[in-house]
C-alpha positions as CSV (number, residue, x, y, z in Angstrom):
1,M,-53.2,9.3,-45.6
2,P,-53.2,8.5,-41.8
3,Y,-50.9,5.8,-40.5
4,Q,-53.2,3.0,-39.4
5,A,-51.9,0.4,-37.1
6,G,-53.1,-3.2,-37.6
7,S,-56.1,-3.9,-39.8
8,G,-57.9,-0.6,-39.3
9,H,-60.9,-2.3,-37.7
10,R,-61.4,-1.4,-34.1
11,D,-64.1,-3.5,-32.3
12,H,-62.6,-2.8,-28.9
13,P,-60.7,0.3,-27.6
14,P,-56.9,-0.1,-27.5
15,L,-55.4,-1.7,-24.3
16,V,-54.0,1.0,-22.1
17,H,-52.0,-0.2,-19.1
18,T,-52.6,1.5,-15.7
19,P,-50.3,4.2,-14.4
20,N,-48.5,1.7,-12.1
21,H,-47.4,-0.4,-15.0
22,R,-43.6,-0.9,-15.0
23,H,-43.1,0.8,-18.4
24,R,-45.1,3.9,-17.6
25,A,-41.9,5.9,-18.1
26,V,-39.7,5.0,-21.1
27,D,-36.1,6.1,-20.8
28,T,-34.5,7.8,-23.8
29,S,-30.8,8.6,-24.6
30,E,-29.9,12.2,-24.8
31,D,-29.6,12.0,-28.6
32,A,-33.0,10.4,-28.9
33,R,-34.5,13.1,-26.7
34,H,-33.0,15.8,-29.1
35,V,-34.3,14.0,-32.2
36,L,-37.8,13.7,-30.6
37,Q,-37.7,17.4,-29.7
38,L,-36.7,18.3,-33.3
39,L,-39.5,16.1,-34.7
40,T,-42.1,17.6,-32.4
41,V,-41.1,21.1,-33.4
42,M,-41.3,20.1,-37.1
43,H,-44.4,17.9,-37.0
44,G,-46.2,18.5,-33.7
45,P,-46.7,15.7,-31.2
46,V,-45.3,12.3,-32.4
47,V,-45.8,8.7,-31.4
48,L,-43.3,5.8,-31.4
49,Y,-44.9,2.6,-32.6
50,L,-43.5,-0.9,-32.7
51,A,-45.7,-2.6,-35.3
52,S,-46.5,-6.3,-35.4
53,D,-44.6,-6.7,-38.7
54,S,-41.4,-4.9,-37.4
55,D,-38.1,-6.5,-36.4
56,G,-39.0,-6.0,-32.7
57,H,-36.3,-3.3,-32.1
58,T,-37.0,-0.5,-34.6
59,P,-40.1,1.6,-33.8
60,T,-41.7,3.8,-36.4
61,C,-42.2,7.5,-35.6
62,V,-45.4,9.0,-36.8
63,R,-47.4,12.2,-36.2
64,R,-49.8,11.8,-33.3
65,S,-52.7,12.9,-35.5
66,D,-51.9,10.2,-38.0
67,F,-51.6,7.3,-35.5
68,H,-54.7,5.1,-34.8
69,A,-54.1,2.2,-32.4
70,D,-55.5,-1.1,-33.3
71,S,-57.5,-3.1,-30.6
72,D,-54.5,-5.3,-29.7
73,D,-51.9,-2.5,-29.5
74,V,-50.6,-1.5,-26.1
75,L,-49.6,1.9,-24.8
76,A,-46.3,0.6,-23.2
77,G,-45.2,4.0,-21.8
78,Q,-44.3,7.6,-22.3
79,T,-40.9,9.4,-22.6
80,A,-40.0,12.3,-20.4
81,G,-40.9,14.5,-23.3
82,H,-44.5,13.1,-23.4
83,T,-44.0,11.0,-26.5
84,E,-46.2,7.9,-26.3
85,F,-44.6,4.6,-27.0
86,W,-47.1,2.0,-28.4
87,M,-46.4,-1.6,-29.4
88,A,-48.3,-4.5,-31.0
89,G,-49.7,-6.6,-28.2
90,H,-47.6,-9.7,-28.9
91,F,-44.4,-7.7,-28.3
92,H,-45.6,-6.6,-24.9
93,V,-46.0,-10.1,-23.6
94,G,-43.3,-10.8,-20.9
95,L,-42.0,-7.2,-20.6
96,E,-42.6,-7.2,-16.9
97,D,-39.0,-8.3,-16.4
98,I,-37.4,-6.2,-19.1
99,D,-36.2,-2.6,-19.2
100,V,-36.8,-0.8,-22.5
101,S,-35.1,2.5,-23.6
102,I,-35.1,4.4,-26.8
103,D,-31.9,5.3,-28.6
104,V,-31.2,6.8,-32.0
105,H,-28.5,5.9,-34.7
106,S,-27.4,7.5,-37.9
107,A,-29.2,6.0,-40.9
108,P,-27.2,5.8,-44.1
109,G,-29.0,6.9,-47.2
110,S,-29.7,3.4,-48.2
111,D,-31.3,2.6,-44.9
112,R,-34.2,5.2,-45.4
113,R,-36.7,2.7,-46.7
114,T,-39.4,3.6,-44.1
115,S,-41.9,6.3,-43.7
116,S,-40.7,6.9,-40.1
117,L,-40.3,10.7,-39.6
118,E,-36.7,10.6,-38.3
119,T,-35.3,9.0,-41.4
120,A,-35.7,12.2,-43.3
121,C,-33.3,13.8,-40.8
122,G,-30.8,10.9,-41.3
123,F,-31.6,9.0,-38.1
124,R,-33.3,5.8,-37.0
125,F,-34.8,5.0,-33.6
126,A,-33.9,1.8,-31.9
127,L,-35.0,0.0,-28.8
128,R,-32.5,-1.0,-26.2
129,I,-33.8,-4.0,-24.3
130,H,-32.2,-4.9,-21.0
131,A,-33.0,-8.0,-19.0
132,A,-33.6,-6.7,-15.5
133,D,-32.0,-9.6,-13.8
134,A,-29.0,-10.2,-16.1
135,V,-25.9,-8.1,-16.5
136,D,-24.7,-7.1,-19.9
137,L,-27.7,-8.7,-21.7
138,V,-28.5,-6.0,-24.2
139,E,-30.1,-6.4,-27.6
140,E,-29.9,-3.4,-29.9
141,A,-30.9,-2.8,-33.5
142,S,-28.0,-1.9,-35.7
């Protein structure tokens, strides 16, 4: 069954920001790039999605063919490996002054409660959020 973001009803096309948007390119750690490459080889193109019911720091990774953006979802950017990063609209508010990057952590066996593709390989993606005007202000999912 395809992964459906939001309610599944799409009255309007998803909001896609213009190419000059600050988050057009999403930085990834070297480890995250390797995991994304592995998942792309295994599953074809993938998408990272920060759902409205998530913790705000842990995106879900799904096959591109299984992802259907809801009308309030935002295409926040794309990694160097062409992986799209989508998020629920309410997370995107205020990101003009924030730098976002993707990292990956080991996921213990008990932390594999999600259908995110990387958990089958023992990993979990996490957003690193940096305030652009503050030094050492980093929030990170653990």
